[in-house]
N, C-alpha and C positions, 0 to 999 in steps of 0.2 A: 340287558333286557331279560336274559335267562336267569333262572335261579341257580345259585351256587351254594355249596355247603358252607357253614360258618367257619369251620376249620380251614378249608381251602382259601376262603376270602381273607381270613386273619393271617394265614401264612404269606399270601401274596402281598398283603399290606405291609407286614413286617419286613419282608424281603425288599420291597420297593423302597421303603424308607432307608434301609441299610445301604442299598446300592446308590441311592441319591446322595447319601452322606459321603460315600466313598468317592463319588464322581464330582462332588461339589467344588473341589479344588482344581478342576481340570482347565480353568481359564475363564469360565463364565462368559460374560458378554452377551451380545444380542443373538438369540436363536434365529430371529427373522433375517438378520444380516447374514448369518451363516448359510441359511437356506438360499438367500439371494446370491451369495458368492458362489455357492456350489451349483446353483441353477437347478436344484432338485429338492423336492419335498419328499422325504422318506416316510412311508406310511406303514405302520404295523397293522396287520389284519389277518384273520384266520385262514381264509381261503377254503374253508370247509363248512360254511354257515350260510346255506341257501335260504332266502334269495338275496342276502346281503353281501356275501363275499364267498364266491365258490368258482369252480372251474366248469366251463361250458362242456357238457358231455360230448358234444360234436367236435369242438375245436380244441378243447383243453385250455382255452384261454381264460385267465382270471377275469371274472365279471361280477355283476351284482349291484344292488342299490348303493351300498357303501363305497364300493369300488368306483362307481361313476361319480358319486358325490365328491370323493377325494380328488379325482381327476379334475372335476370342475373347479374345486377350490384352488388346486395348483395352477390351473389356467388363469384364475383371477389374480393369483400372486405373481404371475409371469414366469413360472418355472415348470419344469417337467415333474412327473410323478414317478416314484420308485416304490413298488410294493414289497414289503418284507413279511412273508407268511410265517406266522407264529402261533402255536397252540394257545388257547385262551388262558390257561392257567399260568403261562409264562409271559403273557403279553405286556403286563405293567412292569415286570422286572426288566424286560427288554427296553421299555421306554426309559426307565431310570438309568439303565446302562448305556444309553445313547446309541442303541442299535438302529433307532429310527427317531424321527422328530415328533410324530403324532401317532395316536391310535384312532383309527376310524373303523369301529367294529361294534356298533350299537352299544356304546358305553352309557349305561343309565346313570343319570344324575342322582346323587344322594349325598348327605352331609359328610360321610366318611371319605368319599372320593373327592369332594370339594376341598377337604382339608389336606389331601395328599397330592392332588394334581391340579393343573390348570384346566378348566372346562369351558368350552366355547358356548355360544348361544345354542339353543335347541334346533336341531335340523330334522329330527324325527319325533313324532308324538305317537304314543300307543295307549290303548285303554283296554280294560277287561270287558269282555263281551260274553254273552250266552248264545251259543250256536245251537240251532234245532233243525229238524226237518222243515222244509218249506211249507208243508201242510199243517204244521203244528200251530195251534192258536191259543192254547191254554198257558203257554209260558211267554211272559213279556218282561219279566224282571226277576231279581233275586228272590223276592218274596214268593213268587209263584213256583220256585223250584222245590218248595217244601213238599216232601213225600215223593218227589220224582227221582228217577235214576239218572245220575250224571257220570259220564266216563271221564276219569281223571288219572293223570300220572301222580302217584302218591308222593313223589319227591318234589312236586311242584307246589307253589303257593296257591295255585288255583284249586287244588284239592281241598285246602283249608277253607277257601272262600265258599266253595260249593257245600261243604259239610256244615259250615256255620249257618248257611242259608236253610239248612234242614233237608238237604238232598241226600239220597242214598248213593254213596260213591262207589262206582264200579272201577276197580283198578285196571289201568292199561299201561302199556310201555311208552306211549307217546301220542301226539296229536293224530297221526295217521290212523292208528288203531282206534282211537276215540271216534273218529269220523266213520270208520267201518262199522262199529257197533251201533252208531246212531242211525246209519242208513239201513242196517239190518233190523231196526226197531227193537234192539235189545236194551237200549237206553233211550231216555227222552231228550237229553241235552249233553253238552260239554261246555265247560267254562274255560276260556283261554284268552290269550292276547289277541287283540284285533288284527295285528299284522299277520299272525299265523292264519287266521280265517280268511283275510283278504287275499293272501298269497295262494291259499288253496283254491279259492273261488276263481282267481284269475288264471292260475296254471292249469286247472282241470276243466273250467267252464261248467262245473257242476251247479245247476240251478235247483237241485234238490235239497240244498243246505242254505240256511239264511241266518243272519244275525238278528236275534229276536229281542235282545235287551242288553243293557249295560250294567256293570257291577259298581261303577263309581270310582274304580281305580284308574288313575292316569299316570303315565310315566313319560319322561323326557330323555332323549338320547343326544349326546354331544360328542364333539371331537375332544380327545384328551391330550394334554401336553404335560411336560414337566412343570412342577409348581413354580409360579413366578415368571414363566416364559412370556416374552413379548409376542409370541406367535398367536396368542389368544385374541388380542385386539385385531390383528391382521386377518385371522380366520373369521372373526365375527363380521368384519367389513365384507369379506368375500361372500359369506353366507347371506348377508343382507342384500348384496347385489344379485346373488343367484335367486333369491326369493323375488326381488323386484323385477328381474327380467324374465321370470317364468321358468328358469332352468330347473329349479328344485321340483316344481310342480310337474314338469315334463318327465323327469326321472321317476318321480313317485307314481305317476299314472302308468308308466311302462311296467313297473314291477308289482303294483298293487291295484291298478285301476281305480285309484283314489289318491287324493293329495294328502299324504301323511306328514308333510312338512309344516302343516298348519295345526294349531291347537283344535282338538275336537270340540264339538258343541257340548254344553254342560251335560255331564253324565248323570243318569238317574239310576239309583240302585233299588229304590223301593217299588 
């Protein structure tokens, strides 16, 4: 879900392909059966990416939206879950090297990843939104950002979205600083991912910030496996069951006060 530099992404992709090639002769067979035989689903995740995969400051226990989704999937598969904490820049290389069976860490679907890895059905949907102060009424869409000040991290794709809409971009280090400037009335808005805004609203209870409009950008996050793995079909079945029995909605509401496991209503950017 988060933006990465082109060079970093390219290096990770090349390394992943190389490691997959090196490990392709290690016996093959059914990944699902291996998981069943071991009685454990090994999950690669960051552990430093709140609210998806992080350590509870009070207990230091690994927790988060992705952590709970992975546990629920393992339960449906009838196995235990084992988390392997790995930095994002090495997470796909670790998958290719068989350090774990799957990656559950807000892996955004795109054509490049679909060619390199097995991707499950979508378990998280996110969209670009415009956040403003609650009493702001003049901003309702990208078009109404023209001439307004928008706080953005310059390394994020959202800065480009705001700039292309005609906003005057105020550089910040991240979402937290953007919200600070917004509340101080030094900027009029900030464009970001809906999950970031929903997490902020839930964790702080701040009713002074609202989602005023949508950008039209929608992304889907999936569980990643090695290419060709039969775990994909099993995980798809598990996710479908978790949607049907309300488990995904319950986990979503816990972390976002909204059901992010379902496709958002049609986004309007104009």
